ZAMIDREN-649641 format. One line per field, with one value per residue (C-alpha): residue in one letter; residue number from 1; y negated, z negated, x negated. Coordinates in steps of 0.001 Angstrom, whole numbers, plus 500000, padded with zeros to 6 digits. Layout:
REM ZAMIDREN-649641
koldo c(A,...)
vexmar c(NUM,...)
Y c(Y,...)
Z c(Z,...)
X c(X,...)
This chain:
REM ZAMIDREN-649641
koldo c(M,N,V,W,R,L,R,A,A,V,G,A,A,A,L,A,W,T,A,A,A,G,A,T,P,G,G,V,A,H,V,T,L,T,S,G,L,A,Q,T,P,S,R,T,C,G,T,C,H,N,P,E,F,S,L,W,I,R,H,P,H,S,H,F,L,I,D,P,H,R,D,P,R,L,V,K,A,R,W,G,K,R,V,G,G,W,P,Q,Y,V,E,G,R,F,E,R,D,Q,V,A,L,A,Y,G,I,I,Q,T,Q,V,Y,F,R,R,D,P,D,G,Y,R,L,L,P,A,Q,W,D,L,T,R,R,R,W,E,P,L,P,A,S,L,E,A,V,F,R,K,G,V,T,W,E,E,G,C,A,G,C,H,T,T,R,Y,D,P,T,T,R,T,F,L,E,A,N,A,G,C,S,A,C,H,G,D,G,K,A,H,A,G,S,G,G,R,E,P,I,L,R,P,T,A,L,P,P,L,T,R,A,A,L,C,G,A,C,H,S,R,G,R,S,L,D,G,K,Y,P,Y,P,V,G,F,R,P,G,D,R,L,E,S,R,F,E,L,I,R,P,D,P,A,R,T,T,S,H,F,W,R,G,G,A,E,R,L,P,F,M,E,Y,Q,G,F,V,E,S,R,H,A,G,V,G,L,S,C,T,T,C,H,L,P,H,G,S,E,Y,P,H,S,L,R,R,R,S,E,E,I,C,S,G,C,H,E,E,P,E,L,T,L,V,P,A,H,E,R,H,P,E,D,E,A,G,C,I,D,C,H,M,A,V,T,N,P,G,Q,G,G,Y,R,V,R,T,H,T,L,R,V,W,V,A,E,D,P,E,G,D,R,V,Y,S,A,C,T,S,V,C,H,A,D,R,D,G,T,W,A,R,K,R,M,E,A,W,R,T,Q)
vexmar c(1,2,3,4,5,6,7,8,9,10,11,12,13,14,15,16,17,18,19,20,21,22,23,24,25,26,27,28,29,30,31,32,33,34,35,36,37,38,39,40,41,42,43,44,45,46,47,48,49,50,51,52,53,54,55,56,57,58,59,60,61,62,63,64,65,66,67,68,69,70,71,72,73,74,75,76,77,78,79,80,81,82,83,84,85,86,87,88,89,90,91,92,93,94,95,96,97,98,99,100,101,102,103,104,105,106,107,108,109,110,111,112,113,114,115,116,117,118,119,120,121,122,123,124,125,126,127,128,129,130,131,132,133,134,135,136,137,138,139,140,141,142,143,144,145,146,147,148,149,150,151,152,153,154,155,156,157,158,159,160,161,162,163,164,165,166,167,168,169,170,171,172,173,174,175,176,177,178,179,180,181,182,183,184,185,186,187,188,189,190,191,192,193,194,195,196,197,198,199,200,201,202,203,204,205,206,207,208,209,210,211,212,213,214,215,216,217,218,219,220,221,222,223,224,225,226,227,228,229,230,231,232,233,234,235,236,237,238,239,240,241,242,243,244,245,246,247,248,249,250,251,252,253,254,255,256,257,258,259,260,261,262,263,264,265,266,267,268,269,270,271,272,273,274,275,276,277,278,279,280,281,282,283,284,285,286,287,288,289,290,291,292,293,294,295,296,297,298,299,300,301,302,303,304,305,306,307,308,309,310,311,312,313,314,315,316,317,318,319,320,321,322,323,324,325,326,327,328,329,330,331,332,333,334,335,336,337,338,339,340,341,342,343,344,345,346,347,348,349,350,351,352,353,354,355,356,357,358,359,360,361,362,363,364,365,366,367,368,369,370,371,372,373,374,375,376,377,378,379,380,381,382,383,384,385,386,387,388,389,390,391,392)
Y c(028884,032100,033953,032481,028918,029726,030921,027752,025628,027373,027026,023328,022911,024620,025188,026917,028016,027375,028688,026504,027818,028079,030002,028900,030027,032598,034172,032948,031284,027635,027857,024645,024070,021761,019917,021183,023395,020754,022505,026068,028019,028858,025166,024953,027883,026143,023184,025387,028341,026364,028868,031625,029237,027947,031497,032401,029327,030488,034082,035390,036281,032555,031544,034366,032763,029874,027281,026532,023294,021739,022978,024157,024325,027464,029313,030646,032363,030873,031068,031144,033428,033122,034313,037952,040228,037455,038776,042302,041583,038038,036590,036447,037810,034757,031201,029156,027079,030221,030809,029776,031709,033157,035688,036754,035069,037929,040355,039794,037280,038122,035813,035543,033667,032151,033755,032848,035821,035687,035722,038435,039753,038773,041556,041046,040119,037984,039529,036825,038311,039003,036049,037919,039303,042960,045183,045566,048640,051515,050545,046975,048121,050151,047022,045082,047744,048061,044291,044305,040777,039402,039126,042808,044269,041882,039260,041576,041598,038248,036332,036567,037990,038145,038956,040484,039941,036154,035853,033651,033920,032282,031232,032245,034557,036469,033964,034339,035799,038727,040199,038360,038321,035422,032729,030087,030694,030881,027601,025868,026681,025452,029013,029971,032473,035532,036522,039904,040696,043387,044486,045684,048033,051731,052168,053503,050960,048273,049762,049603,045786,046148,049213,047356,045876,048048,051136,052371,053858,052835,051090,053466,052492,053308,049840,048134,049061,047336,047960,045805,044578,045652,043648,043751,046567,048799,052228,051802,055124,053810,051235,052795,056111,056464,058311,061233,063144,066710,068515,071076,068771,065340,063018,059529,058030,060437,062589,066181,066114,062818,060015,057022,056210,052852,049474,048578,052129,051739,052630,055881,056888,055891,057816,060969,060444,061932,058377,057641,060852,059801,056402,054024,051351,048878,046278,048625,047541,044428,041063,040162,036386,036647,036699,035760,039289,040718,042153,040513,043133,042619,043255,044835,048175,050210,048444,049264,052958,053290,051796,055205,057581,057571,058529,062128,062919,061462,063487,066749,066123,067064,064405,061650,062810,062705,059139,056471,053569,051113,053437,054203,052984,054669,053322,054405,058009,057892,055007,055545,053829,056019,054268,054173,052487,051158,047426,044683,045751,048434,050854,052359,055360,054855,058596,058151,061500,062429,063509,065600,065897,066920,064327,065417,063779,065554,067984,065554,066048,062856,062536,060080,060741,060086,057265,054581,055799,058970,057854,059888,063096,064609,066017,069597,068667,066857,069797,072238,069898,069472,073228,073821,071323,073063,076387,075031)
Z c(848404,850041,849111,851931,851003,847372,848302,850293,847364,844970,847369,847801,844027,843922,840167,838487,834945,833195,829826,827267,825137,821788,820426,818375,814765,816028,818236,821592,823875,824585,828011,829889,833294,835669,838558,841834,842040,841441,838374,839674,841426,844345,845173,845467,847911,849992,850762,853132,853781,854656,857032,854406,851631,853604,853942,850317,848834,850496,849361,846178,844806,844350,842470,840915,837439,836829,834035,833573,831693,834396,837337,836163,839732,840314,837609,839883,837354,836344,833051,832635,832626,836399,837183,838238,835507,832914,830543,830569,830327,829077,827077,823406,824033,825158,826446,829153,826655,825366,828718,828279,831187,834409,836828,840330,843611,846039,844900,841189,838515,834856,831865,828649,825371,823386,819995,817515,818672,822415,825168,824986,827677,827617,828132,831696,835146,837996,841431,843833,846832,845350,842920,839895,836598,836279,833589,833365,835169,832921,832917,831766,829374,827595,827355,825903,823335,822146,821850,823897,824515,827952,826852,825885,828759,831721,831714,833070,836476,836427,835957,837322,835044,831916,828645,826136,823195,823640,825588,828168,831946,834911,836561,836712,839380,841771,842839,845241,842522,842043,845340,846077,842579,840929,843550,841523,843166,846622,846150,844405,847267,849920,851097,851384,848524,849607,848099,848039,851276,850748,854368,853538,850797,851351,852122,848725,846836,848940,848171,844453,844686,845283,843066,839995,839797,842161,839956,836519,833765,830686,830017,828946,825290,825634,824506,827694,830869,833080,833813,831306,832693,836303,838829,842642,843854,840845,841208,839672,837855,836030,834267,834306,833598,836343,835776,838206,839790,838848,842178,840571,838903,838773,836021,834795,837331,840305,842210,842658,845593,844614,845776,843419,841414,839875,841276,841596,842143,845792,845165,843439,846340,848936,847421,847593,851329,854269,855512,852551,853240,856776,855817,855979,853328,852246,854637,857584,857437,855201,855426,851855,852322,853791,857199,859043,858657,855577,852864,854533,857280,860176,862706,862793,861002,864148,866021,863217,863237,867014,867051,865839,866485,870236,872050,873030,869392,868191,870595,869120,865942,866344,863888,866093,869014,866902,865668,868383,867851,867191,864544,862345,862225,860962,857421,857029,856799,855989,853510,852317,849268,846241,843603,845132,842967,840513,840908,843156,843358,846005,845772,848989,848847,850084,850356,853930,853668,854156,850650,849004,845216,842495,840059,836559,834942,836925,839680,842537,844999,846460,849699,852180,854333,851635,849580,851865,855334,854576,851113,851314,851443,849067,849426,849734,852979,854190,853391,855278,858254,858521,858200,860998,863241,862693,863920,867030)
X c(226389,225253,222066,219967,220965,220226,216739,216145,217306,214973,212080,212837,212919,209488,209537,206628,205863,202558,201463,199738,196892,198649,201605,204568,204908,207406,204786,206131,203612,204364,205957,206608,208130,206291,207856,206438,203345,200687,199294,199360,196573,198852,199256,195457,195471,198111,195881,193817,196125,199209,200923,200751,201749,204734,206060,205319,207045,210295,209822,211508,208060,207380,210511,212526,212340,214720,214760,218481,217785,215616,217709,221149,222501,220422,222340,225057,227340,230680,232532,236320,239327,239837,236316,236091,234737,234520,237242,235783,232076,231445,234345,233454,229957,227990,228446,226747,224771,223022,221304,217648,216127,217552,216109,217162,218094,218827,221538,222123,221171,220526,220249,218243,218709,215827,215190,212411,210329,211005,213641,216304,218635,222312,224876,226177,224887,226226,226742,225517,227292,230720,230509,231722,230477,229580,228072,224321,222962,221920,218234,218953,221681,218987,216811,219742,220644,217043,216623,213411,212126,211313,207690,207538,209523,209491,206735,204043,205743,207523,204269,200723,197974,200093,198297,200744,198382,198320,201575,199899,199662,197978,201237,204857,206204,203909,201254,198342,196098,198479,197224,193967,192457,190651,190166,188297,184920,186513,188382,185480,183099,185484,186045,182382,182624,184638,187963,189636,191434,194087,193729,190195,191451,192275,196002,197098,194958,196612,200039,199145,199263,202994,203319,202073,205574,207603,207285,208331,206229,204217,200924,198181,198669,202380,203528,204681,206599,204032,200321,198425,195109,195755,193764,193802,191559,192288,193847,197284,197010,193917,196130,199591,201256,203848,207113,207062,209970,210843,211335,213645,216181,217745,216449,217321,214888,214960,217392,216314,213925,212296,214627,214559,217694,216708,215609,211920,210678,209716,206065,207003,209196,206624,203693,205850,206383,204532,203968,201698,199821,198889,197500,200460,200975,203646,202250,202784,206427,206457,204703,203657,203908,207406,209053,212219,213580,215353,213097,210074,210034,207629,210419,213859,213738,214499,211695,209251,210212,210129,206633,205414,208333,208839,212032,211071,210331,213623,215744,214408,216442,220154,221348,219921,222049,225230,224788,224921,222511,225331,226809,223801,220217,217053,217324,220953,219767,216054,216248,219796,221286,220639,222766,226273,228871,226279,226809,225469,221829,221396,218466,217112,214804,211255,210578,211865,213623,217263,218267,220994,221269,223707,225053,223888,226918,229583,230399,229864,227003,225503,223565,222138,225211,227821,226286,227747,228814,230825,231881,235105,233028,230488,227001,228228,229968,226838,224587,226805,227075,223296,222731,225233,223421,220107,221503,223200)
């Protein structure tokens, strides 16, 4: 089953988590899985806002958490000596029956076991495209080594309105309330009471709706890697201390110059861009409920870019003249992959800049040019080539 069929299957299953009021003696909130969305706020929204709901229910935001006991077919990994990567990363470390929670339906899938005090990450991930096991990326490997529970490290973004003190949440995944706020009065009045419309927010406040999860940092009390208490309309920085780039050097999170190195840092890249400075937002390019295009884009990426950057402007840049349209698109250079060779999950910079940066762990120099397309070269070659173009 390919990724698109997997997404359709998950959407058809329409599984949702709900949290009960109490907590187990071990401190884990009673979490039960309900069939369909009948008991979730987002199902209520769908009764009136069916076009938006129909897109959302097929979007990864609605179903990235998977209960392997209720729907084992959505756990895509395989166990056995003939499975790629299994002997190196899985054999003797964990078995299929230890998987109590799964996450991911696009590029990779990770797994958690159930402990008395919460869910804990298992030490390998499944590449959904190549259908093989691979090691956890560095960021998740750190979570595994530290023994951080899902409730402590993940639930704030994988549920809607999660409260870490009670370990309860409004609903699993990113429901309507994650962007529109509390909709009880709106629904109870038959729509007569207003509800927050993200389009009415200032661009960066609107982008913060996405940035609450598509960023890395710490809660203001330093305990959690997600913004505790964030609500739609808040400034993200009022609830969250973002990790910032160092323009002079490469760090664990950023390449020198500001390009993101890790997944789910799109907001941090975007706020460093000139596009954010002139009033654009995430929804300039993406449709939050979903779309027919990859990554919920409004249109093909080149069509989005050319909507603002017209042909005369593009021809002023020498690099554009040296890359035919059928050879490289806008995102291949301006949103290049920034984690080459780091497993199945590809990170694309949202700084929208062509980047060149030294690898802090070796002598290699990476760049937008060499991360995927000119992989047989290094960033030093790319830097010299671009400098030569500028002088011609």
